[in-house]
N, C-alpha and C positions, 0 to 999 in steps of 0.2 A: 587550805595551803597558801599562802602568799607567794606568788608569782614572783622571780628575780626581776630587777630593773632592765629594761632593755630600751634603749634609744636610737632614734634614727635621725639622721639628717639628710637632707635633699639640698643640693646647690644646682638653681637653672643657670647655666650658661649660654652664651651666644652661639655654642655649637653642640655642648653634650650637657647633659644633665647628668650629675654624679650622686650617687646615693649609698651611705652607710650605714651599717648596724652594727650598735658597739653596746656591751655589757658595762655592767657597774665597775666593773674591774680596771675597765679602760681599753678591752681587747677588742679587736675589730673580729665581729662575726664573720660580716660578709659586705661585699661592695658591688655595685654595678655600674655601668656607665652605658647609658643609651644617647640616641640624637634627640636633641630639644625638639619640640613640637610647636613652635612658633603661634599657630593658630590659636591654640589652648595650651599652653604649658604645663598645664596639671596633668595631660595625658601623659607625657612622657613621665613626670614625677610619679604617677601613681603605677607605670609600666615598670620603670625602674625599683620602687618600693616593693612593689609584687615579687620582684624577680630577686632582688636581694633577701627578702623572708623567707620566701621559699627554700633558697640555700641552706640555711641555717633553721629549717620547719617551724617557722613562726611564721603567725598570722597578726592582721593589722590590729585586730583587738588587743593582744598582749602587747603592744607599745606602752611604756610608761611616760615616754619624754621624744618630743619632735621639735627639731630645728630646721627652720628653712632660710634659706638667702635667695637673693633673685637678681640679674642684669635687668629686669623689666624696668624699674623704675630709671636707673643710667641710661638704659638704650631709649626711652621716652622722650630722655630730655637731647641726646644726642642727636636724634633721628626726626625730633620735633614731632612726634608723634601725641602729644598732650592735649588736653581741653583748650579752648579757646578762652583766654583771661583776660579781664578787665582788673584797672586798680583804683582805687581810691585813697587819696592824700589828702592832707592840710592845704587846705586855699593858697595859694601861691606856690605850691611845692608840686607843680603838675609834671615839670621835666626832670625830676631825680634820674630818670633813667637815662633821658638824652644828656644829660651834663656828665653823670657817673664821677671819674676821678678828676675832671676837668684836664684829662692828658690823652697825649696819643700812646699807645702800647709801643710804638716804633716811629720813633721820631723823623725817619729818613725813608719811610715807605710811602711813596708817592700814591701809590694805588692800594693803599692800606684797607684791609677788611675788618669792618666794625662787628663788634660781638654781639649776636642776637640776644636779646634781652626778651625776647619771647612776647611782649606787650607793644602794641602801636600806638602813637599817640593818640590816635582816635579812641583808644578804648583806656584813655587814662583820665580819670575822673577826679574831681576836688570836691571839698565842703568844707565851709567855714567853720571853724572848731581852732583852739588853741590852748596846749598846756605848756608850760615853763619845765627846765630841766630837772625841777625839783619835783615835779608832778601836782605842782598848783593849776587850777584852771583858770586860764586867764580871759578865753573867749569859750561860752559854752557852746555845744553841738548845735548847729543849726537843724533842728528837728524837721521846719517847715521844707528844706530844702531836699529831703529824703527821698520824696515824692518824684519829684524831678532826676533825681538820680535815678531811682529805681526803672524808670523810662528809659534813660540813657543806657542803662546796663540789657534792658531787654531788648533794645533796639540795635545794638551793636553785635548779639548773639553771643553773648558771654556764657559759657558754663561754669566759671569757676571766676571768684572773686578775690583777689588780693587788697588787704586794707594794710595801708602802713601810714599812720596819723603820726607827726611830729613830737617827740618824747613821750610816745605810748608806753614804753620799757618800763617809765618811770610812774604813770598813773594809766592804767590801760581802759578806764570806764567810758570813753566815749568810743575807742572801738568795740567793746563789747555791746553797747547800748545800738550802735549801727549796724553789727551785725546780725543780732537779734529782729533788728527791723527790715533787715533784707531778707533773711530766713524767713519770715511771715510773708513778707509781700511776693518773694517770688520762691514757692514752693519748690523744692528738689536741688537749688542751688549748692554749690558749694563753696564755703566762705573761709579762707585761712586769715587769721590774725598775726601781724608781726609781734605783739605782744605776748603770743604764745610758741611762735614758730621761733623766733629769734630776738629775743626781750634785750638788746644790747645797743649801745650809742652806735651811731653813723648811719644814719638814714639810708645811704645808697645800697651798702651791703645787706642791711637788714630788709628793703626791699626786695633785692634780686632773691634771697631768701623764701620770704615769703611769696613772692611770685613762682619759683620753680616749686614750693611746696603743693600751692594753688593748682600749679600746670599738671601736674601728676596726680592728683588726688582723686580726682573721679575715676582715673583707669586703675589707681593701684587698690582702692575701696572696694571696687566691682571684682578684679580680679583675686585678692585677699579672700572675699566673702565667697567666690566661686571654688575657690582652691581648697577652702575650708570643708564646704559642702560637697563636693569631691570625695574628698578623703574621709568624712564621716558617711558617705552613702558605702562607702569601703569596708567599713569597720572599724574606722579609726575611733577611740574614745576619749585620750589624752588631748591636751592644749595643745595649740600650737604656738611656738615661739619663733618670732623673727632675728634674724642678724642684722645686726646695726654696724653704719661705718666707724663706729668707734670702738669696734671689736665686744659688743656686748649684746646682749640678747632684749627684746623685749616683747610684749605681748601684742596679737593681730589688732586689738582697738587701738592702741597706742601706735602701732605703724600705721594704720587706716588714718588715724589722725595727722601723723608727721611724717608722712612718705619720704619726704626728702631726707630722712636719718636711716633710708634704705638705699640709699646711693652707695656704691661700691661695696655692698655689704659682702659680697662674694668674694673678692680680692681682701678682705679684711679678715674673715677666716682662715685665709692661706695665712696670714702673718700671724694670726694665733697660735697655729701648727707650728710655725717657726720658730717663734719663741718659746715654744715649750719643748721643743726638739734640742734649742739650743741649750734651756735648763736642765734638761737630762743629762745633756754633753759635757755641760761645763764650759760652754761657749760664750764670752760674753761680748764678742764683735761681731756681727753677723750682717749678710747682705741676703736678704730673703728673695727668691727667684722662683717667680709663679707663670709659667708660659699654658696656655691654654689653647683653644681652637681660635679666638678671635683676637683676644689680646695677650700682652706679657706684661706683668707688674712686677716692679722691684720695689723694695723696702727695707729701709736701716735699722738695725735691731742693735741696741746698747745694753747691757746688764739685764738680759733676757726682756726687754722691752722694746716692743714697737715704737718708733719715732711717731709723735704726735703732733695733730695742728686743730686748731680752731675753726679753719676755713680751709678752702681749697677753691680750684675753680674746673666748671663745666663744659665742654665741647669748646674749647679754643680754636679762633679761626687759624692763630698761626700755634704751630703743636706746641713749641718748647717756650714760647715767650709769655712771660707772667703779664696780667692784665689783658689779654686777647680772647678771654672766655667769660661765662657767666660765674659771677664771684659768690660762692655759696658760705655762711658763716655758722656751721654746725660743728660739736666735735666728731674729728676723724682720725683713724690711723691713715698716717702721712706717708704715700708713694708716689713713684710716679707709673704712669701707664702709657703704653703705645699702641698704636695696632699692628701687633706683631705677632702671629699665633698661628696654628699649624693651616688654617683656613685661608691667610692672608695671599691676595692674589698679585703673581707677579705680572708686568707689563714693560713694555718698552716703552720710553716716551716719546715726545715729538723732536727731542735733540739726540735720540738714539741711545738713551741712558736706561739700562736697566732698575726698574724700580719695585718693592716689594710693598704692599699694602699702603693705606690703612684698610681698604677695602678687603670684606671678607667674604668667602663663598658660604660660611656658616653652615650651618646642618641641610638647609635647602636653598640649593643643591647640593653643595658640597663639594670637596677637592674632584679632579677628575677620576681619581683613582677610583672612589666609590661607586662611580656608576651607579650617581642616582638623577643625571641630567646636566651635572656641572660641565661645563667645557673651558673654564680658564683656569691655568694652571695655577697652582697653591705650593705652599711652603711643603705641606703633606705631600704632595706629589714629587716633588723635590726629593724627599729625604726617601720615599718609596724608590726612584730611581738609582740614587745614589747607593741603594742596597742596606738603609739604616734601619727600615721597617719591615719584617717579617710579615710575609702576608699570610701566613698560618695563624699567627697567636694576635694580630692586631685587633684592638675593641673587642676581645673575649671571643673572634672568630664569628661574631655576630654578622656580617657581610663580607664577600670577597674585595680582594684588592686586587684590580687590573692593572697591571705595573707596564703593559705595553699602551694602554690609552693614556697612562700619565705621561710617558716619555714621547707619544706623538703629539700631545697638547705641548709639551715645553717646546720639542722641536719644531712645531707651527707657529706659537707664536712669541718664542723667545729666540730659539737658533736660527730661523731663517733671517730674522732681522738683525742680529749679531753675527751671522756667520761662526756658529756653533753647533757644534752636536750635540743632542737632549742631555747626555753627561755631563758635558762641560755648562749647559745651561742651566742644568739643575744644581751643581756646582757653585754656578754664579747667586743664583737664588738662595741658597744657604748661607752663602757667605755675607750677601749684603743682610740678612733678615739678622743674623748673630752679630754683625758689626752695630746693627742699628738698634739693639738690644744693649751691646756694650758701652755703646756711645750713652745711650739711656742712664745706665748704673753710673756711669762716670762722672754725667753733669749733674745727676742726685747728688752723688758724694760730693763735688764740689761747692754745689749749691750747702749744702749742711755742714761745710769745713770737715770733712771727715775722708779719709784715706781706706782706698779699696784693698790695696796689697797687706793691710791687716788682717783682713776677715775672712771669714770661712762661708762660702757661699751653700746656703740649703736650698735645693732645689724640688718641683714637684711640679703637680697640673700635667696633663695628659701629654707635653712635649715639653715640658722643663727639663726632666732628666736627659731627652737627646740632643739637648741642645746645650747642655749646661757647660759641658767641657770646652766647647768652641765659644761660648761666650765669656767665659772665665778665662781663659787663655788671653782674648783680647782686652779685656777689661783688667787685667792684671794680677788675678786673683788663683791663689794656687792650691786651695784645697776646697773638697767641695762635700757635702754631707746630702745621700739620700736618703729620707725615712722611709718606712713601712708604710704601703700603701702611697705612694705617690702620686697616682694617676689619679685620688681622690682626695687630695690634700687638703682643699678648703672646706669639703664636708667634714672629714675628720675634725679640722678646727673649728667647726660650728658648735661640736661635744664638748670641745674644751674650754669655750667660751663661759663667762659670767652673766647672770641674770643682770643687767645694768641700765642705770638712766643718769644722763648727766644734765645739768641746767647751768645756763652760763648768764647773769643778769647784769644790767650797768647800774652804779651806783658809786657816784663820784664822792670822793673822800681825800683831805692830805692827810699823809699817814702821821705825821708828827701831833694833828689835834683830832685824831679820831676818835670818834664816840664810839667805845667798844660796846655797849649794851645796844645800842642801837645796830650794830654790823652782826652783832651774835642772832638779835632778833630777826634779820633780813634772812641769815645763813640757815639759823632752824628751821625756819617757814619754807626756803628751797629745800632743805633736807627732808622734811614732811612731807613737800611735793614729790620729789625724788622716791623717796621711800613708797609712798603710796602705789606708783606705778611698779615697782618693784614686784611688791607683795601681790600685785595680780598675776605676774607671773610665775613665781614660785613660791609657796609657802614654807619659809627658812625661819629657822630662830637667828640666827647671826649673818648679819651684813656687814660689810666696810665701807665707811664714808669717806670720803677722800676731799678735802677743803681746799681752795686755791684763791690769790688774789692776782691780779695782773696789774703790776706796778712798771710806773714809770717816771723818768724826772720832770718836774713842769715842764709843761712846753711842745714836749717829744709826741711824737705820733704812733708810736708802736709800745705795746708793752711786754713785761717780761714775765712768765708764769712763776710764782714762787708759791710753795706748799705752806699751808697754815696748819697749827697743831692740831691736834685732834681732841678738839674740846674748844669749849667757848675762850674768846678771845680774853685778856687782861691788859691792862696799862702797861704792865711790863714787857709784854711782847713788841710793844713799839719798836724798842730799841733791837730786840732780837731780827725782827723783819726788816729793820733798815739794812742792819749787817748782811743779812742774808741775800737782801736786793743789791746792795753794793758788790759782795763777791760776786755773786752771778752776771752781774753789767761787767765787772770784771774779766770774768772768764771770756765774755762775748765781744767786748770792744776794748780789751786791755788793761783800761782804768778806769776806776769811779770818778765821779765829778763831783769834788769836795765842796760843802756848803748847799750845795741844790737842792730843794725843795723834791719830795717824792709825792708822787700821785697814786691813787688805786682808783681806776676808772670800772673794771669788771671784776666780778667775781664768780665763783665756779665751785658747786659740790656734785659729786658725782658718787652715787649709792649702789653697792653690789654685792652680789651675793659672795660667801667663801669660795674659795676652790680648792680640790683635792690636792695636794703637795704633788710635784712633779716625782716619779718614780726614779729617782737618780742613781744610775748602779755604776760602777768602777768597770772601764774595758780593761778585760784582760791583755788586751795589744796580741795576742797568740797569733801567728801566721803559719800558712801552710800551703804551699804550692799546688796550685790546681793542676788536676790532669783533665784537660779537654779533650773531649770526646766530638764535638759537632763545628765544623768552622763553615763560613760563608763569605762569598766575594763582596767586598763593599769598597768605594773610593775613599782611599785615605784624605783625611780633612787636614797634612799636612805636605804631603808628597804631590797630592793628586793622581798618584800611580792607582792602578787596582792592585787591591792587596787582600789578603785572607784574615779574616776577622773572627775570634772565638767568639760562639755562641753559645750561651750558659742560661738557664731556667735560674731565676733567685730563688723560687723554694727549692732547687736542688743542693744550693749553697748551705754550708755547715760555716759555725762561727770561726775565726780564724781565715778561712779561705782566701787567697789573695792571687792575682794576675797581672799581668802589663798588658797595658793596650796595644793593637785596636782590640775592641772587644765590644759585643752585644749583649746585654743581661736583659732578658725579657721577663715582662709579668704580665697579668690578664690587660690590665688599662695602662700599660706603659712600656719602654724601653729605655734602658740607660746606656748610653754611648760612653765607651770608655776611648778616649783617645791615645793614640801612639805615643804621646809624651805623658801619661799618666797610668797609676797603678790603682786598682782598686782592691778594698778588703770588705770582708763582711764582720762587722763588730758585735761585741755581746748582748747588745741590746736591737740587733735586726738591720742596723742601719749599714749602707754602704759607703766606705769613705773612700774617696778618690785623692790622691795626690798629687801634683804635679813634678816629674823626673827631672831633675838637673842634668844636663849635657847635653848630646848631638841636637834633638828638637826642642831645648829649651830656649 
């Protein structure tokens, strides 16, 4: 008898490790939330998996699918805990990182802090060679100089090497030959090639991406190997797939080769969940709000598709200023992330201002209320003091919450300096972190040319439902959806993601004179390469192939993504693509530029497995007033007065049950706070629907 498909997902975050077990029909069988073990993240992952599997009477050997996402790659880059990296560039291009974009990200800041590009000049090496923009070898690689290069790399103590030769995206032969010689001369060294990691024009972005990959490759390769071995020793027999930043899944082997694609993999899972929820409910304009223990992530979703990008920045020196971080050019779900989570630490700065984050207490030692050695007040401590977190239900009751310790820490660290009592201090912490997240949402929307007022917020994460009403109110959003299992939302999203792999390559053509046969040959080779990666991850018959061209007017510096037909290109497509580009250009910049030549710089393909259709159901819209039996005292988030709030277990709600806030709807891994100016109803799909009330508190 064949066992039914059972899949498991694990999301290792900065504070908690989330685990979800799901059957083939998409039903959540069990979930778990455990504190992340930073010394060896696999320990918390195994603990969570065993706890969740035991709840539904299953063993590790019965799993038929396993998806994993982790913040380890992101944290290593942010916290500067990667390998010592050396770079090798073409002779004459040693200072690519120093020159960067040849501009300051803030013109008028006299004490400007430069981005950290991870490689100092003394570890920047060059070699004589040259390839043209068309891939023609102009100067052969100087093989005789490689021995001197090897000595320099060994002397500087480099553990990894990033090779980025000029125009290697057009011809990778010199990079491949140099890598082979280095690996032979320095056994065990990690080598990343720009022609593999980011085969696109613009050498600064290409080098930065290759450096980031090299920086985390030894760490991630070791982590993934140990992670797989630990689970195998506990009975796991199915392969482990890794979540990527683009919202797809890939194999452990591919993840170890391109670990930079794992950066922001956890938040990508949350965006996938929000997109699926939006499709199920027929909501075409959404703001995804994911607040965990360390960070908050916000993403715009239109027509059930998360906003995407080909690049983003890591570890910005100035949190909200573009150009102040390390640019990475990979396919990614575009979102804004700030250091605002349950573990974010509250302090009073030297000017007497209350600030929250981005520093976090994480899981070790954690908030003061956890009684694990933490002594600095956090957002979670504030929520405990305000009455929003019920001590009996928090984190599945795995550890006790000390309200008095949280209040004392806020009084000592915040209240004394600002002449506030613990309750007012907690209220200040809560309001500041909520306004920080709302400000980030507004800024992200403005940068994208979108209006938040028309959107529905889909909130999840361990702290998302708790802060959703307050953030929505400040951001001008009037409708909120809390899906099922919100506390482990990103892990649930992992299980809805396709196995996929995307490739972007540079090949310059003028659209009007495009050689379709040549372009088709290049695209088909890219499809075959991506197809091979996807086939490693899942043996399926059907895949979806998406082709795109990045087009611009002659002389412009940035391109627009235009989707290509799902077939080989023909001469007649030139006119169609011209019209499609001009229409998209007019949408972004008001009007096209007549008579201007159109260029294509980059080509993209994405191969992904087919996904099951969403279970879209009509909501009955039925309502029935809920008879509340349990009440708790909280601090009202509007009037600042102490008041009574309804306290209900989510599991006790029936379809159509509705009530008006203030209310706390509790479940094992999170709590939904319903503000005084919101009402809430359980819809026929099991989602909580919150709507802002017009009137006294509007």
